All heavy atoms as an XYZ file, in Angstrom:
658
protein
N      15.464     -4.526    -94.479
C      16.054     -5.768    -94.056
C      17.046     -5.544    -92.913
O      17.113     -6.341    -91.992
C      16.726     -6.433    -95.262
C      17.312     -7.763    -94.958
S      15.983     -8.922    -94.605
C      16.845    -10.424    -94.589
N      17.801     -4.428    -93.000
C      18.768     -4.126    -91.947
C      18.077     -3.847    -90.618
O      18.593     -4.204    -89.565
C      19.650     -2.938    -92.332
C      20.670     -3.324    -93.395
O      20.973     -4.499    -93.559
N      21.182     -2.345    -94.103
N      16.906     -3.194    -90.686
C      16.163     -2.915    -89.453
C      15.721     -4.213    -88.792
O      15.791     -4.361    -87.578
C      14.945     -2.040    -89.736
C      15.268     -0.622    -90.057
C      14.002      0.177    -90.280
C      14.335      1.597    -90.691
N      13.130      2.395    -90.911
N      15.282     -5.160    -89.602
C      14.845     -6.452    -89.078
C      16.009     -7.180    -88.416
O      15.855     -7.771    -87.341
C      14.242     -7.310    -90.188
C      13.760     -8.695    -89.785
C      12.638     -8.580    -88.751
C      13.304     -9.477    -90.983
N      17.162     -7.126    -89.025
C      18.337     -7.779    -88.456
C      18.775     -7.128    -87.146
O      19.333     -7.794    -86.281
C      19.491     -7.772    -89.463
C      19.307     -8.678    -90.683
C      20.478     -8.511    -91.641
C      19.160    -10.125    -90.263
N      18.521     -5.849    -87.006
C      18.857     -5.155    -85.756
C      17.801     -5.397    -84.678
O      18.127     -5.479    -83.498
C      19.002     -3.659    -86.005
S      20.448     -3.245    -86.993
N      16.542     -5.489    -85.071
C      15.464     -5.673    -84.099
C      15.389     -7.099    -83.553
O      15.040     -7.302    -82.396
C      14.117     -5.294    -84.718
C      13.908     -3.804    -84.985
C      12.580     -3.580    -85.692
C      13.962     -3.025    -83.693
N      15.717     -8.062    -84.374
C      15.626     -9.456    -83.944
C      16.544     -9.759    -82.756
O      16.075    -10.296    -81.750
C      15.918    -10.387    -85.120
C      15.767    -11.876    -84.835
C      14.345    -12.200    -84.408
C      16.152    -12.679    -86.061
N      17.824     -9.409    -82.785
C      18.666     -9.664    -81.605
C      18.197     -8.878    -80.371
O      18.261     -9.384    -79.248
C      20.060     -9.212    -82.033
C      20.045     -9.245    -83.511
C      18.620     -8.940    -83.910
N      17.698     -7.671    -80.577
C      17.210     -6.878    -79.447
C      15.993     -7.540    -78.818
O      15.868     -7.605    -77.594
C      16.874     -5.462    -79.908
N      15.093     -8.061    -79.631
C      13.907     -8.747    -79.102
C      14.299    -10.013    -78.363
O      13.765    -10.317    -77.294
C      12.946     -9.071    -80.238
N      15.236    -10.767    -78.897
C      15.704    -11.979    -78.222
C      16.399    -11.651    -76.909
O      16.236    -12.361    -75.913
C      16.648    -12.765    -79.134
C      16.016    -13.450    -80.326
C      17.085    -14.072    -81.215
C      15.016    -14.499    -79.876
N      17.160    -10.592    -76.893
C      17.850    -10.180    -75.681
C      16.858     -9.795    -74.595
O      16.990    -10.202    -73.439
C      18.785     -9.008    -75.984
C      19.613     -8.484    -74.804
C      20.593     -9.551    -74.344
C      20.347     -7.223    -75.203
N      15.829     -9.046    -74.949
C      14.821     -8.637    -73.971
C      13.993     -9.820    -73.472
O      13.645     -9.901    -72.300
C      13.909     -7.569    -74.572
C      14.555     -6.205    -74.799
C      13.588     -5.287    -75.534
C      14.980     -5.590    -73.482
N      13.680    -10.739    -74.332
C      12.858    -11.883    -73.947
C      13.634    -12.884    -73.105
O      13.094    -13.496    -72.196
C      12.311    -12.567    -75.189
N      14.902    -13.059    -73.379
C      15.698    -14.056    -72.672
C      16.364    -13.555    -71.418
O      16.850    -14.340    -70.616
N      16.398    -12.263    -71.197
C      17.095    -11.704    -70.046
C      16.118    -11.000    -69.118
O      16.221     -9.804    -68.862
C      18.175    -10.724    -70.492
S      19.478    -11.505    -71.456
N      15.162    -11.727    -68.634
C      14.211    -11.123    -67.701
C      14.722    -11.294    -66.276
O      15.642    -12.075    -66.021
C      12.830    -11.755    -67.869
O      12.910    -13.133    -67.645
N      14.129    -10.584    -65.368
C      14.551    -10.620    -63.976
C      14.377    -11.986    -63.359
O      13.557    -12.787    -63.783
N      15.144    -12.266    -62.324
C      15.091    -13.567    -61.654
C      14.236    -13.482    -60.398
O      14.187    -12.450    -59.734
C      16.497    -14.009    -61.292
N      13.544    -14.580    -60.110
C      12.800    -14.718    -58.867
C      13.508    -15.767    -58.030
O      13.714    -16.889    -58.486
C      11.362    -15.175    -59.144
C      10.604    -14.169    -59.969
O      10.698    -12.973    -59.732
N       9.885    -14.646    -60.958
N      13.865    -15.406    -56.822
C      14.522    -16.347    -55.926
C      13.655    -16.490    -54.691
O      13.327    -15.501    -54.037
C      15.934    -15.860    -55.526
C      16.585    -16.837    -54.559
C      16.796    -15.652    -56.755
N      13.252    -17.716    -54.404
C      12.480    -17.980    -53.197
C      13.190    -19.067    -52.413
O      13.834    -19.946    -52.984
C      11.050    -18.446    -53.520
O      11.114    -19.603    -54.347
C      10.257    -17.370    -54.229
N      13.102    -19.001    -51.102
C      13.726    -20.031    -50.284
C      12.926    -20.228    -49.012
O      12.173    -19.355    -48.585
C      15.171    -19.659    -49.942
O      15.200    -18.487    -49.166
N      13.081    -21.381    -48.445
C      12.407    -21.741    -47.205
C      13.402    -22.484    -46.335
O      14.035    -23.433    -46.779
C      11.194    -22.645    -47.503
C      10.393    -23.035    -46.298
C       9.657    -21.854    -45.684
O       9.254    -20.941    -46.377
N       9.498    -21.876    -44.392
N      13.549    -22.038    -45.092
C      14.471    -22.668    -44.156
C      13.700    -23.105    -42.933
O      13.037    -22.291    -42.291
C      15.588    -21.692    -43.755
C      16.617    -22.203    -42.748
C      17.385    -23.375    -43.343
C      17.574    -21.094    -42.372
N      13.747    -24.378    -42.634
C      13.131    -24.929    -41.423
C      14.122    -24.849    -40.291
O      15.333    -24.859    -40.501
C      12.786    -26.416    -41.640
C      11.450    -26.665    -42.186
C      11.050    -28.118    -41.986
N      11.473    -28.629    -40.706
C      12.121    -29.774    -40.516
N      12.436    -30.539    -41.504
N      12.476    -30.155    -39.313
N      13.607    -24.853    -39.092
C      14.500    -24.874    -37.927
C      15.214    -26.222    -37.879
O      14.593    -27.272    -38.015
C      13.703    -24.649    -36.651
N      16.515    -26.189    -37.719
C      17.288    -27.413    -37.605
C      17.048    -28.044    -36.239
O      16.797    -27.353    -35.256
C      18.773    -27.127    -37.801
C      19.168    -26.581    -39.171
C      20.626    -26.154    -39.160
C      18.932    -27.606    -40.245
N      17.133    -29.357    -36.162
C      16.950    -30.084    -34.908
C      18.232    -29.956    -34.086
O      19.253    -30.540    -34.422
C      16.643    -31.552    -35.194
C      16.398    -32.364    -33.937
O      16.350    -31.766    -32.839
O      16.243    -33.588    -34.059
N      18.181    -29.194    -33.016
C      19.364    -28.985    -32.185
C      19.418    -29.944    -31.006
O      20.364    -29.914    -30.229
C      19.407    -27.536    -31.654
O      18.192    -27.284    -30.936
C      19.556    -26.549    -32.789
N      18.402    -30.808    -30.853
C      18.401    -31.778    -29.758
C      19.426    -32.877    -29.968
O      19.912    -33.467    -29.014
C      17.010    -32.406    -29.589
C      15.985    -31.370    -29.166
O      16.308    -30.418    -28.470
N      14.756    -31.555    -29.603
N      19.716    -33.196    -31.185
C      20.687    -34.226    -31.513
C      21.843    -33.573    -32.266
O      21.707    -33.224    -33.429
C      20.037    -35.312    -32.375
O      21.000    -36.257    -32.765
N      22.987    -33.406    -31.603
C      24.098    -32.694    -32.252
C      24.745    -33.483    -33.390
O      25.454    -32.912    -34.202
C      25.083    -32.468    -31.115
C      24.782    -33.543    -30.131
C      23.322    -33.836    -30.250
N      24.522    -34.774    -33.457
C      25.152    -35.586    -34.491
C      24.206    -35.770    -35.668
O      23.452    -36.729    -35.735
C      25.574    -36.931    -33.915
C      26.642    -36.790    -32.851
C      27.123    -38.135    -32.353
O      26.962    -39.133    -33.078
O      27.659    -38.170    -31.253
N      24.237    -34.827    -36.564
C      23.377    -34.843    -37.748
C      24.234    -34.902    -39.013
O      25.367    -34.417    -39.043
C      22.507    -33.584    -37.819
C      21.465    -33.475    -36.737
C      20.327    -34.402    -37.037
C      19.209    -34.169    -36.045
N      18.067    -35.010    -36.318
N      23.665    -35.488    -40.039
C      24.277    -35.496    -41.361
C      23.443    -34.564    -42.227
O      22.223    -34.660    -42.252
C      24.281    -36.922    -41.957
C      24.831    -36.904    -43.362
C      25.062    -37.864    -41.076
N      24.094    -33.646    -42.912
C      23.409    -32.676    -43.771
C      23.936    -32.829    -45.187
O      25.145    -32.837    -45.405
C      23.662    -31.252    -43.269
C      22.977    -30.127    -44.024
C      21.483    -30.158    -43.763
C      23.548    -28.786    -43.607
N      23.016    -32.971    -46.135
C      23.380    -33.094    -47.549
C      22.503    -32.160    -48.368
O      21.317    -32.019    -48.099
C      23.173    -34.521    -48.056
C      24.032    -35.562    -47.373
C      25.482    -35.472    -47.844
N      26.274    -36.538    -47.276
C      26.979    -36.442    -46.161
N      26.990    -35.318    -45.494
N      27.688    -37.456    -45.725
N      23.093    -31.557    -49.384
C      22.355    -30.655    -50.273
C      22.509    -31.119    -51.713
O      23.561    -31.634    -52.096
C      22.864    -29.220    -50.137
S      22.582    -28.506    -48.509
N      21.461    -30.921    -52.491
C      21.462    -31.257    -53.914
C      20.954    -30.050    -54.698
O      19.998    -29.416    -54.293
C      20.530    -32.435    -54.212
C      20.994    -33.751    -53.675
C      22.124    -34.367    -54.473
O      22.323    -33.975    -55.649
O      22.808    -35.239    -53.926
N      21.612    -29.760    -55.812
C      21.153    -28.721    -56.740
C      20.802    -29.396    -58.055
O      21.526    -30.281    -58.511
C      22.239    -27.676    -56.961
O      22.481    -26.969    -55.778
N      19.681    -28.986    -58.646
C      19.243    -29.621    -59.880
C      18.326    -28.682    -60.635
O      17.799    -27.731    -60.090
C      18.535    -30.954    -59.594
C      17.423    -30.841    -58.586
C      16.135    -30.530    -58.976
C      17.685    -31.031    -57.240
C      15.125    -30.417    -58.050
C      16.675    -30.925    -56.299
C      15.392    -30.611    -56.703
N      18.148    -28.998    -61.899
C      17.218    -28.270    -62.751
C      15.902    -29.025    -62.709
O      15.878    -30.249    -62.867
C      17.771    -28.222    -64.167
O      16.965    -27.429    -64.986
N      14.786    -28.321    -62.484
C      13.508    -29.005    -62.319
C      13.003    -29.644    -63.599
O      12.134    -30.490    -63.557
C      12.432    -28.056    -61.767
O      12.316    -26.937    -62.640
C      12.778    -27.588    -60.378
N      13.534    -29.278    -64.724
C      13.121    -29.890    -65.983
C      13.846    -31.192    -66.269
O      13.556    -31.882    -67.226
N      14.774    -31.555    -65.419
C      15.569    -32.757    -65.632
C      14.760    -34.009    -65.322
O      13.988    -34.057    -64.363
C      16.810    -32.715    -64.743
O      17.506    -33.941    -64.802
N      14.957    -35.051    -66.105
C      14.232    -36.301    -65.891
C      14.824    -37.101    -64.736
O      14.206    -38.056    -64.270
C      14.249    -37.142    -67.165
O      15.588    -37.451    -67.517
N      15.982    -36.735    -64.239
C      16.621    -37.491    -63.159
C      16.337    -36.916    -61.773
O      16.925    -37.355    -60.797
C      18.131    -37.545    -63.390
O      18.677    -36.239    -63.315
N      15.422    -35.949    -61.665
C      15.133    -35.320    -60.374
C      14.613    -36.360    -59.372
O      15.065    -36.412    -58.231
C      14.130    -34.158    -60.517
C      13.680    -33.657    -59.165
C      14.756    -33.025    -61.310
N      13.664    -37.195    -59.791
C      13.118    -38.197    -58.878
C      14.206    -39.140    -58.380
O      14.260    -39.477    -57.202
C      11.992    -38.995    -59.532
C      10.728    -38.179    -59.663
O      10.540    -37.195    -58.956
N       9.865    -38.579    -60.564
N      15.073    -39.569    -59.278
C      16.163    -40.460    -58.890
C      17.114    -39.769    -57.925
O      17.595    -40.380    -56.972
C      16.914    -40.932    -60.130
C      16.074    -41.790    -61.053
C      16.680    -41.910    -62.441
O      17.769    -41.365    -62.671
O      16.039    -42.535    -63.287
N      17.371    -38.495    -58.158
C      18.252    -37.740    -57.266
C      17.657    -37.630    -55.873
O      18.346    -37.823    -54.882
C      18.495    -36.328    -57.835
O      19.089    -36.451    -59.134
C      19.401    -35.513    -56.944
N      16.356    -37.341    -55.802
C      15.719    -37.124    -54.502
C      15.339    -38.415    -53.778
O      15.181    -38.403    -52.562
C      14.487    -36.229    -54.675
C      14.787    -34.819    -55.172
C      13.499    -34.028    -55.319
C      15.763    -34.102    -54.254
N      15.217    -39.529    -54.497
C      14.860    -40.796    -53.855
C      15.876    -41.217    -52.798
O      15.520    -41.854    -51.808
C      14.713    -41.907    -54.896
C      13.396    -41.894    -55.607
C      13.297    -42.970    -56.684
O      14.315    -43.659    -56.952
O      12.216    -43.098    -57.262
N      17.127    -40.846    -52.979
C      18.147    -41.235    -52.020
C      17.961    -40.544    -50.663
O      18.581    -40.943    -49.675
C      19.543    -40.957    -52.568
C      19.833    -39.491    -52.826
C      21.180    -39.277    -53.476
O      22.116    -40.038    -53.232
N      21.278    -38.258    -54.306
N      17.078    -39.541    -50.615
C      16.833    -38.827    -49.361
C      15.497    -39.214    -48.729
O      15.027    -38.539    -47.822
C      16.915    -37.315    -49.588
C      18.300    -36.911    -50.036
C      18.556    -36.578    -51.359
C      19.359    -36.920    -49.135
C      19.832    -36.240    -51.775
C      20.642    -36.590    -49.547
C      20.869    -36.249    -50.868
O      22.129    -35.934    -51.270
N      14.880    -40.303    -49.192
C      13.667    -40.802    -48.536
C      14.009    -41.133    -47.087
O      14.994    -41.811    -46.811
C      13.135    -42.047    -49.249
C      12.410    -41.715    -50.541
O      12.176    -40.524    -50.793
O      12.077    -42.652    -51.284
N      13.215    -40.629    -46.166
C      13.472    -40.835    -44.747
C      14.270    -39.710    -44.103
O      14.401    -39.659    -42.886
N      14.828    -38.820    -44.897
C      15.548    -37.662    -44.384
C      14.543    -36.525    -44.184
O      13.498    -36.488    -44.806
C      16.605    -37.197    -45.378
C      17.768    -38.111    -45.588
C      17.723    -39.429    -45.939
C      19.146    -37.765    -45.506
N      18.981    -39.923    -46.082
C      19.887    -38.923    -45.824
C      19.829    -36.598    -45.207
C      21.277    -38.939    -45.829
C      21.208    -36.615    -45.232
C      21.920    -37.770    -45.524
N      14.881    -35.557    -43.339
C      14.044    -34.370    -43.142
C      14.564    -33.254    -44.044
O      15.756    -32.960    -44.050
C      14.083    -33.913    -41.692
N      13.675    -32.639    -44.829
C      14.079    -31.506    -45.663
C      14.144    -30.266    -44.783
O      13.188    -29.935    -44.092
C      13.096    -31.273    -46.803
C      13.565    -30.172    -47.735
S      12.449    -29.837    -49.095
C      11.072    -29.142    -48.215
N      15.293    -29.602    -44.784
C      15.469    -28.427    -43.928
C      15.630    -27.136    -44.724
O      15.532    -26.049    -44.159
C      16.670    -28.604    -42.971
C      16.392    -29.719    -41.978
C      17.965    -28.873    -43.725
N      15.885    -27.232    -46.039
C      16.087    -26.019    -46.837
C      15.676    -26.294    -48.275
O      15.977    -27.351    -48.822
C      17.560    -25.593    -46.794
C      17.877    -24.388    -47.650
C      17.549    -23.110    -47.220
C      18.493    -24.530    -48.886
C      17.834    -21.999    -48.013
C      18.783    -23.426    -49.670
C      18.452    -22.166    -49.229
O      18.737    -21.078    -50.001
N      14.990    -25.339    -48.869
C      14.651    -25.408    -50.294
C      14.765    -24.007    -50.878
O      14.307    -23.044    -50.284
C      13.249    -25.953    -50.492
N      15.396    -23.899    -52.022
C      15.561    -22.620    -52.693
C      15.290    -22.819    -54.177
O      15.747    -23.789    -54.774
C      16.979    -22.096    -52.488
O      17.188    -20.918    -53.226
N      14.530    -21.894    -54.770
C      14.209    -21.973    -56.190
C      14.645    -20.687    -56.875
O      14.392    -19.600    -56.389
C      12.708    -22.171    -56.382
C      12.293    -22.233    -57.827
C      10.794    -22.337    -58.004
O      10.057    -21.991    -57.072
O      10.369    -22.745    -59.091
N      15.316    -20.835    -57.993
C      15.737    -19.705    -58.819
C      15.083    -19.875    -60.176
O      15.281    -20.888    -60.841
C      17.262    -19.697    -58.964
C      17.763    -18.693    -59.969
C      18.038    -17.389    -59.578
C      17.961    -19.041    -61.302
C      18.493    -16.458    -60.498
C      18.414    -18.112    -62.223
C      18.680    -16.834    -61.811
O      19.129    -15.918    -62.721
N      14.283    -18.930    -60.560
C      13.624    -18.998    -61.865
C      13.538    -17.602    -62.457
O      13.646    -16.608    -61.744
C      12.218    -19.633    -61.755
O      11.695    -19.816    -63.058
C      11.276    -18.777    -60.957
N      13.363    -17.528    -63.755
C      13.201    -16.239    -64.424
C      11.719    -16.034    -64.721
O      10.934    -16.980    -64.709
C      14.016    -16.194    -65.726
O      13.632    -17.283    -66.554
C      15.508    -16.273    -65.443
N      11.348    -14.804    -64.982
C       9.940    -14.483    -65.262
C       9.389    -15.264    -66.446
O       8.222    -15.633    -66.463
C       9.763    -12.985    -65.519
C       9.913    -12.173    -64.237
O       9.697    -12.743    -63.153
O      10.239    -10.984    -64.331
N      10.212    -15.515    -67.434
C       9.728    -16.227    -68.619
C       9.867    -17.749    -68.465
O       9.632    -18.488    -69.397
C      10.432    -15.738    -69.880
C      11.929    -15.900    -69.797
O      12.464    -16.526    -68.901
N      12.624    -15.312    -70.753
N      10.232    -18.199    -67.277
C      10.290    -19.630    -66.928
C      11.196    -20.450    -67.842
O      10.978    -21.633    -68.046
C       8.889    -20.251    -66.926
C       7.876    -19.530    -66.087
C       8.147    -19.729    -64.616
C       6.991    -19.207    -63.794
N       7.300    -18.234    -62.857
N      12.239    -19.822    -68.394
C      13.141    -20.589    -69.248
C      14.088    -21.442    -68.417
O      14.556    -22.466    -68.885
C      13.974    -19.666    -70.150
O      14.716    -18.765    -69.343
C      13.086    -18.907    -71.116
N      14.361    -21.045    -67.197
C      15.272    -21.789    -66.335
C      14.708    -21.845    -64.926
O      14.279    -20.831    -64.394
C      16.659    -21.108    -66.280
O      17.160    -21.004    -67.599
C      17.621    -21.877    -65.430
N      14.694    -23.010    -64.342
C      14.344    -23.157    -62.939
C      15.359    -24.078    -62.303
O      15.501    -25.224    -62.699
C      12.923    -23.736    -62.753
O      11.992    -22.836    -63.356
C      12.579    -23.882    -61.287
N      16.086    -23.553    -61.358
C      17.091    -24.318    -60.625
C      16.653    -24.423    -59.176
O      16.132    -23.472    -58.610
C      18.453    -23.632    -60.693
C      19.030    -23.527    -62.075
C      19.480    -24.863    -62.639
O      19.929    -25.714    -61.842
O      19.375    -25.046    -63.846
N      16.851    -25.579    -58.572
C      16.475    -25.793    -57.174
C      17.677    -26.285    -56.394
O      18.520    -26.991    -56.931
C      15.378    -26.853    -57.046
C      14.077    -26.445    -57.616
S      12.669    -26.210    -56.537
C      13.070    -26.538    -54.903
N      17.712    -25.911    -55.136
C      18.651    -26.474    -54.177
C      17.836    -26.923    -52.981
O      17.025    -26.151    -52.466
C      19.707    -25.444    -53.735
O      20.452    -25.042    -54.883
C      20.645    -26.020    -52.705
N      18.033    -28.155    -52.577
C      17.324    -28.700    -51.420
C      18.354    -29.327    -50.491
O      19.287    -29.987    -50.944
C      16.295    -29.745    -51.842
C      15.213    -29.179    -52.741
S      14.074    -30.440    -53.327
C      12.959    -30.504    -51.940
N      18.164    -29.112    -49.183
C      19.050    -29.693    -48.185
C      18.246    -30.588    -47.256
O      17.119    -30.255    -46.882
C      19.752    -28.610    -47.381
S      20.840    -27.567    -48.382
N      18.843    -31.708    -46.886
C      18.194    -32.713    -46.052
C      19.109    -33.052    -44.880
O      20.318    -32.992    -44.987
C      17.933    -33.985    -46.868
C      17.130    -33.758    -48.107
C      17.737    -33.418    -49.305
C      15.755    -33.876    -48.072
C      16.992    -33.218    -50.450
C      15.001    -33.663    -49.223
C      15.622    -33.332    -50.402
N      18.481    -33.444    -43.736
C      19.271    -33.860    -42.599
C      18.700    -35.145    -42.018
O      17.519    -35.458    -42.194
C      19.311    -32.784    -41.510
C      18.012    -32.632    -40.744
C      18.115    -31.705    -39.540
O      19.178    -31.116    -39.305
O      17.115    -31.584    -38.842
N      19.575    -35.897    -41.337
C      19.149    -37.096    -40.603
C      20.169    -37.349    -39.491
O      21.264    -36.781    -39.500
C      19.027    -38.312    -41.514
C      20.339    -38.906    -41.959
C      20.123    -40.210    -42.685
C      21.475    -40.831    -43.029
N      21.320    -42.173    -43.552
N      19.782    -38.179    -38.539
C      20.702    -38.539    -37.473
C      21.889    -39.281    -38.054
O      21.749    -40.095    -38.958
C      20.005    -39.421    -36.430
C      18.984    -38.632    -35.614
O      19.210    -37.436    -35.378
O      17.963    -39.228    -35.213
N      23.060    -39.019    -37.516
C      24.278    -39.637    -38.017
C      24.355    -41.120    -37.643
O      25.082    -41.886    -38.265
C      25.503    -38.907    -37.488
N      23.611    -41.520    -36.667
C      23.675    -42.920    -36.200
C      22.952    -43.857    -37.093
O      22.044    -43.685    -37.730
C      23.112    -43.020    -34.791
C      23.948    -42.197    -33.833
C      23.342    -42.233    -32.466
C      24.156    -41.344    -31.532
N      23.634    -41.286    -30.217
């Protein structure tokens, strides 16, 4: 029984602490118009409010996206940045 109690936390630790994968994509910013507004949002992709969060950027240009996830896919976090003319 003691062996089982020792092995269970070790198995959970190994399964929950896997390496992270970080990917990102950066588009060239529009330098023709110096008056730009840039906004970034960070969110968890499993959240039900992601669509509502991103709807406010309809019409904006996405210039940056970054995803952080673990091998076992227990957590996925995203950061996205958008730009538009300030006028």
